[in-house]
ZADO-1210 file (C-alpha; in nm, 4 decimals, padded with zeros to 6 digits):
<atoms>
<atom x="-03.7960" y="03.2013" z="02.4750" code="MET" pos="1"/>
<atom x="-04.0548" y="03.1935" z="02.1712" code="LYS" pos="2"/>
<atom x="-03.7534" y="03.3968" z="01.9423" code="PHE" pos="3"/>
<atom x="-03.5186" y="03.0955" z="02.0648" code="LYS" pos="4"/>
<atom x="-03.7745" y="02.8406" z="01.9580" code="ALA" pos="5"/>
<atom x="-03.8089" y="02.9844" z="01.6379" code="TYR" pos="6"/>
<atom x="-03.4325" y="03.0043" z="01.5777" code="LEU" pos="7"/>
<atom x="-03.4086" y="02.6485" z="01.7161" code="ASP" pos="8"/>
<atom x="-03.6644" y="02.5302" z="01.4238" code="LEU" pos="9"/>
<atom x="-03.4194" y="02.6636" z="01.1539" code="MET" pos="10"/>
<atom x="-03.1194" y="02.4286" z="01.2845" code="LYS" pos="11"/>
<atom x="-02.8800" y="02.6919" z="01.2174" code="LEU" pos="12"/>
<atom x="-02.5800" y="02.5175" z="01.3058" code="ARG" pos="13"/>
<atom x="-02.7029" y="02.2707" z="00.9979" code="VAL" pos="14"/>
<atom x="-02.7521" y="02.5828" z="00.7716" code="VAL" pos="15"/>
<atom x="-02.3959" y="02.6762" z="00.8563" code="GLU" pos="16"/>
<atom x="-02.2856" y="02.3795" z="00.6525" code="LEU" pos="17"/>
<atom x="-02.4930" y="02.4736" z="00.3559" code="LEU" pos="18"/>
<atom x="-02.3330" y="02.8249" z="00.3604" code="LEU" pos="19"/>
<atom x="-01.9958" y="02.6392" z="00.3823" code="ILE" pos="20"/>
<atom x="-02.0405" y="02.5322" z="00.0388" code="THR" pos="21"/>
<atom x="-02.2536" y="02.8162" z="-00.1106" code="THR" pos="22"/>
<atom x="-01.9479" y="03.0510" z="-00.0639" code="VAL" pos="23"/>
<atom x="-01.6897" y="02.8706" z="-00.2735" code="PRO" pos="24"/>
<atom x="-01.9651" y="02.8505" z="-00.5364" code="SER" pos="25"/>
<atom x="-02.0607" y="03.2089" z="-00.5672" code="ILE" pos="26"/>
<atom x="-01.6927" y="03.2491" z="-00.5831" code="PHE" pos="27"/>
<atom x="-01.5924" y="02.9899" z="-00.8438" code="LEU" pos="28"/>
<atom x="-01.8665" y="03.1510" z="-01.0621" code="ALA" pos="29"/>
<atom x="-01.7359" y="03.4741" z="-01.0485" code="SER" pos="30"/>
<atom x="-01.4028" y="03.3775" z="-01.1273" code="GLY" pos="31"/>
<atom x="-01.2596" y="03.6178" z="-00.8146" code="GLY" pos="32"/>
<atom x="-01.4209" y="03.8444" z="-00.6008" code="TRP" pos="33"/>
<atom x="-01.7980" y="03.8384" z="-00.6284" code="PRO" pos="34"/>
<atom x="-02.0561" y="04.0864" z="-00.5895" code="SER" pos="35"/>
<atom x="-02.1414" y="04.1896" z="-00.2218" code="ILE" pos="36"/>
<atom x="-02.5188" y="04.2473" z="-00.3093" code="LYS" pos="37"/>
<atom x="-02.5401" y="03.9367" z="-00.4756" code="LEU" pos="38"/>
<atom x="-02.3453" y="03.7203" z="-00.2607" code="THR" pos="39"/>
<atom x="-02.5690" y="03.8815" z="00.0428" code="LEU" pos="40"/>
<atom x="-02.8601" y="03.8079" z="-00.1161" code="ALA" pos="41"/>
<atom x="-02.7841" y="03.4469" z="-00.1893" code="THR" pos="42"/>
<atom x="-02.6448" y="03.3576" z="00.1581" code="LEU" pos="43"/>
<atom x="-02.9484" y="03.5330" z="00.3455" code="ILE" pos="44"/>
<atom x="-03.1959" y="03.3846" z="00.0936" code="GLY" pos="45"/>
<atom x="-03.0187" y="03.0219" z="00.1516" code="GLY" pos="46"/>
<atom x="-03.0168" y="03.0658" z="00.5103" code="THR" pos="47"/>
<atom x="-03.4080" y="03.1493" z="00.4865" code="LEU" pos="48"/>
<atom x="-03.4847" y="02.8606" z="00.2874" code="ALA" pos="49"/>
<atom x="-03.2759" y="02.5807" z="00.4861" code="ALA" pos="50"/>
<atom x="-03.4331" y="02.7074" z="00.7962" code="GLY" pos="51"/>
<atom x="-03.7667" y="02.6667" z="00.6413" code="SER" pos="52"/>
<atom x="-03.7178" y="02.3320" z="00.5237" code="SER" pos="53"/>
<atom x="-03.5696" y="02.2308" z="00.8487" code="ASN" pos="54"/>
<atom x="-03.8951" y="02.4062" z="01.0385" code="ALA" pos="55"/>
<atom x="-04.1130" y="02.1547" z="00.8151" code="PHE" pos="56"/>
<atom x="-03.8877" y="01.8333" z="00.9063" code="ASN" pos="57"/>
<atom x="-03.9853" y="01.9054" z="01.2653" code="MET" pos="58"/>
<atom x="-04.3405" y="01.9345" z="01.1725" code="LEU" pos="59"/>
<atom x="-04.3313" y="01.6414" z="00.9975" code="ILE" pos="60"/>
<atom x="-04.1091" y="01.4376" z="01.2527" code="GLU" pos="61"/>
<atom x="-04.2478" y="01.5669" z="01.5337" code="LYS" pos="62"/>
<atom x="-04.3812" y="01.2607" z="01.6739" code="GLU" pos="63"/>
<atom x="-04.0559" y="01.0779" z="01.6464" code="SER" pos="64"/>
<atom x="-03.8732" y="01.3223" z="01.7643" code="ASP" pos="65"/>
<atom x="-04.0159" y="01.2879" z="02.1170" code="LYS" pos="66"/>
<atom x="-03.8636" y="00.9325" z="02.1099" code="LEU" pos="67"/>
<atom x="-03.5029" y="01.0172" z="02.0328" code="MET" pos="68"/>
<atom x="-03.3080" y="01.1198" z="02.2964" code="GLN" pos="69"/>
<atom x="-03.1030" y="01.3499" z="02.0373" code="ARG" pos="70"/>
<atom x="-03.4160" y="01.5322" z="01.9310" code="THR" pos="71"/>
<atom x="-03.6421" y="01.5388" z="02.2219" code="ALA" pos="72"/>
<atom x="-03.5547" y="01.8974" z="02.3219" code="LYS" pos="73"/>
<atom x="-03.6709" y="02.0214" z="02.0076" code="ARG" pos="74"/>
<atom x="-03.9135" y="02.3259" z="02.0129" code="PRO" pos="75"/>
<atom x="-04.2436" y="02.1534" z="01.8817" code="LEU" pos="76"/>
<atom x="-04.1705" y="01.8398" z="02.1066" code="SER" pos="77"/>
<atom x="-04.1333" y="02.0522" z="02.4282" code="GLN" pos="78"/>
<atom x="-04.4516" y="02.2438" z="02.3241" code="GLY" pos="79"/>
<atom x="-04.2833" y="02.5666" z="02.3030" code="LEU" pos="80"/>
<atom x="-04.4489" y="02.6521" z="01.9629" code="VAL" pos="81"/>
<atom x="-04.7569" y="02.5024" z="01.8428" code="THR" pos="82"/>
<atom x="-04.8018" y="02.2905" z="01.4845" code="GLU" pos="83"/>
<atom x="-04.9785" y="02.5663" z="01.3236" code="THR" pos="84"/>
<atom x="-04.7390" y="02.8404" z="01.4218" code="GLU" pos="85"/>
<atom x="-04.4606" y="02.6122" z="01.2839" code="VAL" pos="86"/>
<atom x="-04.6340" y="02.5772" z="00.9520" code="PHE" pos="87"/>
<atom x="-04.6981" y="02.9506" z="00.9253" code="LEU" pos="88"/>
<atom x="-04.3387" y="03.0017" z="01.0292" code="PHE" pos="89"/>
<atom x="-04.1851" y="02.7692" z="00.7818" code="ALA" pos="90"/>
<atom x="-04.4103" y="02.8761" z="00.4826" code="SER" pos="91"/>
<atom x="-04.3111" y="03.2495" z="00.5619" code="LEU" pos="92"/>
<atom x="-03.9502" y="03.1760" z="00.5428" code="LEU" pos="93"/>
<atom x="-03.9765" y="02.9877" z="00.2248" code="ALA" pos="94"/>
<atom x="-04.2026" y="03.2373" z="00.0621" code="ILE" pos="95"/>
<atom x="-03.9311" y="03.5128" z="00.1739" code="ILE" pos="96"/>
<atom x="-03.6190" y="03.3189" z="00.0450" code="SER" pos="97"/>
<atom x="-03.7821" y="03.2720" z="-00.3064" code="LEU" pos="98"/>
<atom x="-03.8665" y="03.6542" z="-00.3616" code="VAL" pos="99"/>
<atom x="-03.4906" y="03.7273" z="-00.2311" code="ILE" pos="100"/>
<atom x="-03.3734" y="03.4968" z="-00.5150" code="PHE" pos="101"/>
<atom x="-03.6287" y="03.6201" z="-00.7495" code="ARG" pos="102"/>
<atom x="-03.5635" y="03.9831" z="-00.7031" code="ILE" pos="103"/>
<atom x="-03.1855" y="04.0043" z="-00.6375" code="PHE" pos="104"/>
<atom x="-03.0919" y="03.7220" z="-00.8607" code="THR" pos="105"/>
<atom x="-03.2325" y="03.5205" z="-01.1612" code="ASN" pos="106"/>
<atom x="-03.5392" y="03.2718" z="-01.2052" code="THR" pos="107"/>
<atom x="-03.3118" y="02.9924" z="-01.2188" code="LEU" pos="108"/>
<atom x="-03.1748" y="03.0268" z="-00.8612" code="ALA" pos="109"/>
<atom x="-03.4994" y="03.0494" z="-00.7278" code="MET" pos="110"/>
<atom x="-03.6417" y="02.7364" z="-00.9114" code="VAL" pos="111"/>
<atom x="-03.3367" y="02.5624" z="-00.7818" code="LEU" pos="112"/>
<atom x="-03.4090" y="02.7011" z="-00.4277" code="THR" pos="113"/>
<atom x="-03.7867" y="02.5957" z="-00.4628" code="ALA" pos="114"/>
<atom x="-03.6495" y="02.2448" z="-00.5409" code="ALA" pos="115"/>
<atom x="-03.3859" y="02.2198" z="-00.2742" code="ALA" pos="116"/>
<atom x="-03.7190" y="02.2636" z="-00.0452" code="ILE" pos="117"/>
<atom x="-03.9312" y="02.0427" z="-00.2034" code="THR" pos="118"/>
<atom x="-03.6559" y="01.7712" z="-00.2202" code="ILE" pos="119"/>
<atom x="-03.5988" y="01.7901" z="00.1503" code="TYR" pos="120"/>
<atom x="-03.9499" y="01.8350" z="00.2816" code="VAL" pos="121"/>
<atom x="-04.1410" y="01.6026" z="00.0413" code="LEU" pos="122"/>
<atom x="-03.8966" y="01.3734" z="-00.1139" code="ILE" pos="123"/>
<atom x="-03.6476" y="01.3117" z="00.2105" code="TYR" pos="124"/>
<atom x="-03.8410" y="01.4108" z="00.5032" code="SER" pos="125"/>
<atom x="-04.1997" y="01.2631" z="00.3945" code="ILE" pos="126"/>
<atom x="-04.1807" y="00.9901" z="00.1163" code="LEU" pos="127"/>
<atom x="-03.8157" y="00.8440" z="00.1718" code="LEU" pos="128"/>
<atom x="-03.7093" y="00.8447" z="00.5122" code="LYS" pos="129"/>
<atom x="-03.9107" y="00.5812" z="00.6779" code="ARG" pos="130"/>
<atom x="-03.9243" y="00.3729" z="00.3718" code="ARG" pos="131"/>
<atom x="-03.5847" y="00.3078" z="00.2606" code="THR" pos="132"/>
<atom x="-03.2145" y="00.2714" z="00.4294" code="ALA" pos="133"/>
<atom x="-03.0979" y="00.4868" z="00.1374" code="GLN" pos="134"/>
<atom x="-03.3094" y="00.7539" z="00.2459" code="ASN" pos="135"/>
<atom x="-03.0017" y="00.9922" z="00.3297" code="ILE" pos="136"/>
<atom x="-02.8634" y="00.9033" z="-00.0305" code="VAL" pos="137"/>
<atom x="-03.1219" y="01.0590" z="-00.2312" code="TRP" pos="138"/>
<atom x="-03.2600" y="01.2766" z="-00.0021" code="GLY" pos="139"/>
<atom x="-02.9078" y="01.4378" z="00.0780" code="GLY" pos="140"/>
<atom x="-02.9423" y="01.6073" z="-00.2835" code="ILE" pos="141"/>
<atom x="-03.1076" y="01.8735" z="-00.1044" code="ALA" pos="142"/>
<atom x="-02.8144" y="01.9479" z="00.0914" code="GLY" pos="143"/>
<atom x="-02.6125" y="01.9449" z="-00.2298" code="CYS" pos="144"/>
<atom x="-02.8322" y="02.2074" z="-00.4148" code="MET" pos="145"/>
<atom x="-02.6581" y="02.4860" z="-00.2500" code="PRO" pos="146"/>
<atom x="-02.3550" y="02.4414" z="-00.4808" code="VAL" pos="147"/>
<atom x="-02.6118" y="02.4998" z="-00.7919" code="LEU" pos="148"/>
<atom x="-02.7700" y="02.7854" z="-00.6460" code="ILE" pos="149"/>
<atom x="-02.4492" y="02.9605" z="-00.5905" code="GLY" pos="150"/>
<atom x="-02.3338" y="02.9252" z="-00.9750" code="PHE" pos="151"/>
<atom x="-02.6894" y="03.0072" z="-01.0760" code="ALA" pos="152"/>
<atom x="-02.7391" y="03.3366" z="-00.8716" code="ALA" pos="153"/>
<atom x="-02.3889" y="03.4539" z="-01.0475" code="VAL" pos="154"/>
<atom x="-02.3728" y="03.2963" z="-01.4045" code="LYS" pos="155"/>
<atom x="-02.7441" y="03.1843" z="-01.4036" code="ASN" pos="156"/>
<atom x="-02.6028" y="02.8727" z="-01.5973" code="SER" pos="157"/>
<atom x="-02.4707" y="02.5665" z="-01.4242" code="LEU" pos="158"/>
<atom x="-02.1293" y="02.4752" z="-01.5957" code="PRO" pos="159"/>
<atom x="-01.9524" y="02.1542" z="-01.5478" code="VAL" pos="160"/>
<atom x="-01.7807" y="02.2751" z="-01.2519" code="ALA" pos="161"/>
<atom x="-02.0761" y="02.3006" z="-01.0521" code="ALA" pos="162"/>
<atom x="-02.2113" y="01.9328" z="-01.1328" code="TRP" pos="163"/>
<atom x="-01.8550" y="01.8358" z="-01.0128" code="SER" pos="164"/>
<atom x="-01.8930" y="02.0187" z="-00.6721" code="PHE" pos="165"/>
<atom x="-02.2551" y="01.9016" z="-00.6491" code="PHE" pos="166"/>
<atom x="-02.0977" y="01.5361" z="-00.7075" code="LEU" pos="167"/>
<atom x="-01.8640" y="01.5799" z="-00.4488" code="LEU" pos="168"/>
<atom x="-02.1034" y="01.6876" z="-00.1792" code="ILE" pos="169"/>
<atom x="-02.3677" y="01.3977" z="-00.2901" code="PHE" pos="170"/>
<atom x="-02.0615" y="01.1132" z="-00.2419" code="PHE" pos="171"/>
<atom x="-01.9866" y="01.3425" z="00.1038" code="TRP" pos="172"/>
<atom x="-02.2889" y="01.3326" z="00.2487" code="THR" pos="173"/>
<atom x="-02.4087" y="00.9454" z="00.3203" code="PRO" pos="174"/>
<atom x="-02.0431" y="00.8608" z="00.4929" code="PRO" pos="175"/>
<atom x="-02.0969" y="01.1934" z="00.7197" code="HIS" pos="176"/>
<atom x="-02.4627" y="01.1233" z="00.8036" code="PHE" pos="177"/>
<atom x="-02.3830" y="00.7383" z="00.8595" code="TRP" pos="178"/>
<atom x="-02.1169" y="00.8317" z="01.0881" code="ALA" pos="179"/>
<atom x="-02.3720" y="00.9935" z="01.2881" code="LEU" pos="180"/>
<atom x="-02.6393" y="00.7160" z="01.2555" code="ALA" pos="181"/>
<atom x="-02.3938" y="00.4572" z="01.3864" code="ILE" pos="182"/>
<atom x="-02.3590" y="00.6825" z="01.7236" code="LYS" pos="183"/>
<atom x="-02.7390" y="00.6921" z="01.7720" code="TYR" pos="184"/>
<atom x="-02.8816" y="00.4009" z="01.6031" code="LYS" pos="185"/>
<atom x="-03.0361" y="00.2963" z="01.9164" code="LYS" pos="186"/>
<atom x="-03.2562" y="00.6311" z="01.9022" code="ASP" pos="187"/>
<atom x="-03.3007" y="00.5653" z="01.5149" code="TYR" pos="188"/>
<atom x="-03.4405" y="00.2235" z="01.6123" code="ALA" pos="189"/>
<atom x="-03.6407" y="00.3584" z="01.8735" code="ALA" pos="190"/>
<atom x="-03.7742" y="00.5904" z="01.6355" code="ALA" pos="191"/>
<atom x="-03.8765" y="00.3341" z="01.3513" code="GLY" pos="192"/>
<atom x="-03.6368" y="00.5059" z="01.1216" code="ILE" pos="193"/>
<atom x="-03.4336" y="00.2591" z="00.8926" code="PRO" pos="194"/>
<atom x="-03.1110" y="00.4480" z="00.8759" code="MET" pos="195"/>
<atom x="-02.8752" y="00.1885" z="00.7432" code="LEU" pos="196"/>
<atom x="-02.6607" y="00.1372" z="01.0754" code="PRO" pos="197"/>
<atom x="-03.0078" y="00.0409" z="01.2083" code="VAL" pos="198"/>
<atom x="-03.1134" y="-00.2244" z="00.9592" code="VAL" pos="199"/>
<atom x="-02.7783" y="-00.3396" z="00.8156" code="ALA" pos="200"/>
<atom x="-02.4604" y="-00.5165" z="00.9736" code="PRO" pos="201"/>
<atom x="-02.1904" y="-00.2837" z="01.0342" code="ILE" pos="202"/>
<atom x="-01.9743" y="-00.4407" z="00.7794" code="LYS" pos="203"/>
<atom x="-02.2398" y="-00.3394" z="00.5003" code="ASN" pos="204"/>
<atom x="-02.2496" y="00.0168" z="00.6377" code="VAL" pos="205"/>
<atom x="-01.8647" y="00.0297" z="00.6199" code="LEU" pos="206"/>
<atom x="-01.8870" y="-00.0971" z="00.2655" code="GLY" pos="207"/>
<atom x="-02.1355" y="00.1466" z="00.1340" code="GLN" pos="208"/>
<atom x="-01.9321" y="00.4355" z="00.3379" code="MET" pos="209"/>
<atom x="-01.5995" y="00.3426" z="00.1491" code="TRP" pos="210"/>
<atom x="-01.7833" y="00.3207" z="-00.1766" code="PHE" pos="211"/>
<atom x="-01.9088" y="00.6845" z="-00.1369" code="HIS" pos="212"/>
<atom x="-01.5816" y="00.8031" z="00.0157" code="THR" pos="213"/>
<atom x="-01.3770" y="00.6902" z="-00.2807" code="ILE" pos="214"/>
<atom x="-01.6352" y="00.8767" z="-00.5213" code="PHE" pos="215"/>
<atom x="-01.6218" y="01.1841" z="-00.3225" code="MET" pos="216"/>
<atom x="-01.2315" y="01.2063" z="-00.3238" code="LEU" pos="217"/>
<atom x="-01.2532" y="01.1379" z="-00.7085" code="VAL" pos="218"/>
<atom x="-01.4706" y="01.4598" z="-00.7711" code="PHE" pos="219"/>
<atom x="-01.2498" y="01.6505" z="-00.5238" code="SER" pos="220"/>
<atom x="-00.9955" y="01.6480" z="-00.7889" code="TYR" pos="221"/>
<atom x="-01.2373" y="01.6633" z="-01.0568" code="ILE" pos="222"/>
<atom x="-01.3778" y="01.9723" z="-00.9262" code="THR" pos="223"/>
<atom x="-01.0133" y="02.1504" z="-00.9227" code="ILE" pos="224"/>
<atom x="-00.9686" y="02.0425" z="-01.2904" code="TYR" pos="225"/>
<atom x="-01.3038" y="02.1672" z="-01.3967" code="CYS" pos="226"/>
<atom x="-01.2625" y="02.5045" z="-01.2382" code="ALA" pos="227"/>
<atom x="-00.9152" y="02.5259" z="-01.3706" code="LYS" pos="228"/>
<atom x="-00.7557" y="02.6126" z="-01.0504" code="LEU" pos="229"/>
<atom x="-00.3801" y="02.6349" z="-00.9433" code="PRO" pos="230"/>
<atom x="-00.1656" y="02.3014" z="-00.9552" code="ILE" pos="231"/>
<atom x="-00.0919" y="02.3468" z="-00.5901" code="TRP" pos="232"/>
<atom x="-00.4529" y="02.2582" z="-00.5140" code="LEU" pos="233"/>
<atom x="-00.3873" y="01.9196" z="-00.5867" code="TYR" pos="234"/>
<atom x="-00.1594" y="01.8722" z="-00.3255" code="LEU" pos="235"/>
<atom x="-00.3940" y="02.0498" z="-00.0772" code="ILE" pos="236"/>
<atom x="-00.6718" y="01.7893" z="-00.1704" code="GLY" pos="237"/>
<atom x="-00.4607" y="01.5072" z="-00.1614" code="PHE" pos="238"/>
<atom x="-00.3548" y="01.6163" z="00.1923" code="LEU" pos="239"/>
<atom x="-00.7466" y="01.6657" z="00.2925" code="LEU" pos="240"/>
<atom x="-00.7854" y="01.3253" z="00.1684" code="SER" pos="241"/>
<atom x="-00.5326" y="01.1614" z="00.3669" code="LEU" pos="242"/>
<atom x="-00.7275" y="01.3326" z="00.6885" code="LEU" pos="243"/>
<atom x="-01.0682" y="01.1772" z="00.5776" code="PHE" pos="244"/>
<atom x="-00.9247" y="00.8370" z="00.4814" code="LEU" pos="245"/>
<atom x="-00.7527" y="00.7808" z="00.8065" code="GLY" pos="246"/>
<atom x="-01.0615" y="00.8826" z="00.9903" code="GLN" pos="247"/>
<atom x="-01.2374" y="00.6155" z="00.7965" code="MET" pos="248"/>
<atom x="-00.9863" y="00.3564" z="00.8422" code="LEU" pos="249"/>
<atom x="-01.0128" y="00.4093" z="01.2337" code="MET" pos="250"/>
<atom x="-01.3914" y="00.3262" z="01.2325" code="VAL" pos="251"/>
<atom x="-01.3390" y="00.0342" z="00.9988" code="THR" pos="252"/>
<atom x="-01.0718" y="-00.1256" z="01.2124" code="LYS" pos="253"/>
<atom x="-01.2216" y="-00.0036" z="01.5758" code="ASN" pos="254"/>
<atom x="-01.6011" y="00.0084" z="01.4701" code="LYS" pos="255"/>
<atom x="-01.6586" y="00.2329" z="01.7988" code="ARG" pos="256"/>
<atom x="-01.9197" y="00.4815" z="01.8468" code="ASP" pos="257"/>
<atom x="-01.6037" y="00.7881" z="01.9275" code="GLN" pos="258"/>
<atom x="-01.4300" y="00.6915" z="01.6027" code="ASP" pos="259"/>
<atom x="-01.7614" y="00.7136" z="01.4153" code="ALA" pos="260"/>
<atom x="-01.8049" y="01.0642" z="01.5730" code="MET" pos="261"/>
<atom x="-01.4657" y="01.1893" z="01.5261" code="ARG" pos="262"/>
<atom x="-01.5252" y="01.1002" z="01.1346" code="LEU" pos="263"/>
<atom x="-01.8317" y="01.2895" z="01.1521" code="PHE" pos="264"/>
<atom x="-01.6967" y="01.6032" z="01.2981" code="HIS" pos="265"/>
<atom x="-01.3749" y="01.5568" z="01.0695" code="GLY" pos="266"/>
<atom x="-01.6072" y="01.5240" z="00.7231" code="SER" pos="267"/>
<atom x="-01.7176" y="01.8951" z="00.8476" code="ILE" pos="268"/>
<atom x="-01.3597" y="01.9830" z="00.8698" code="THR" pos="269"/>
<atom x="-01.2786" y="01.8120" z="00.5230" code="TYR" pos="270"/>
<atom x="-01.5536" y="02.0163" z="00.3766" code="LEU" pos="271"/>
<atom x="-01.4687" y="02.3468" z="00.5667" code="THR" pos="272"/>
<atom x="-01.1031" y="02.3364" z="00.4634" code="LEU" pos="273"/>
<atom x="-01.1577" y="02.2061" z="00.0966" code="TYR" pos="274"/>
<atom x="-01.4330" y="02.5081" z="00.0270" code="SER" pos="275"/>
<atom x="-01.1878" y="02.7348" z="00.2122" code="LEU" pos="276"/>
<atom x="-00.9063" y="02.6636" z="-00.0373" code="PHE" pos="277"/>
<atom x="-01.1382" y="02.6680" z="-00.3654" code="LEU" pos="278"/>
<atom x="-01.2174" y="03.0290" z="-00.2653" code="VAL" pos="279"/>
<atom x="-00.8272" y="03.0818" z="-00.2167" code="VAL" pos="280"/>
<atom x="-00.7361" y="02.9181" z="-00.5290" code="GLY" pos="281"/>
<atom x="-00.9828" y="03.1067" z="-00.7257" code="THR" pos="282"/>
<atom x="-00.8609" y="03.4574" z="-00.5910" code="LEU" pos="283"/>
<atom x="-00.5105" y="03.3652" z="-00.6766" code="VAL" pos="284"/>
<atom x="-00.5270" y="03.1599" z="-00.9949" code="LYS" pos="285"/>
</atoms>
């Protein structure tokens, strides 16, 4: 039971999404098949860093988690672990993660990993989440960092393609998360968290989702260009864009929770397939 509680603190399902963007970054930076040793070190270090951030986040939000149906069964909310145990566990994960990056990759990757943890824990969880409806926009930078970390681990630098992919995920994050917040806005309202769908009319929420979606799609093509990938990837990017836009149109038209959740899950599918084809394009170019 305790072991499962510690795993739940890491929110591994969320971590999977971060790894989805780390892998293509490693391939793009390598220009082909990357070193297995470096890849494993980056993925393991990234998993531990993200798990640490998520555990710290649960510690910070222990009271609000009790008020939300979606989070009421988290380990700390149920008393399966103590606050001290969570703090020590999260701290240990962070330290091991940084040591792994320093030993098996380089200082730049380690510093970026430390920055990702800091942004998620201090900037998002403590400073922004309860103070602004734009919390996920700027706090979401932490979720973009695996792209930079992947490039840095391989190249010890951050080329234009790294920043383009970073910006794609930066603009992907708000429509992805706000779709979830539309479904659970009563939960967020009960916990006093000013997510955009809680404090703004749905028309304004959708307007901002469209703004970010358009820029996300623009950077999806810029990334392919900057990485000098095969021209057929533009067609793949276009088809994936139609998938995302179709779901956005359904949410805009119907304004229903079920359509919002389809967009939420569809956005994960979009990013997964896009990342997969970046890897394929890198290997066959």
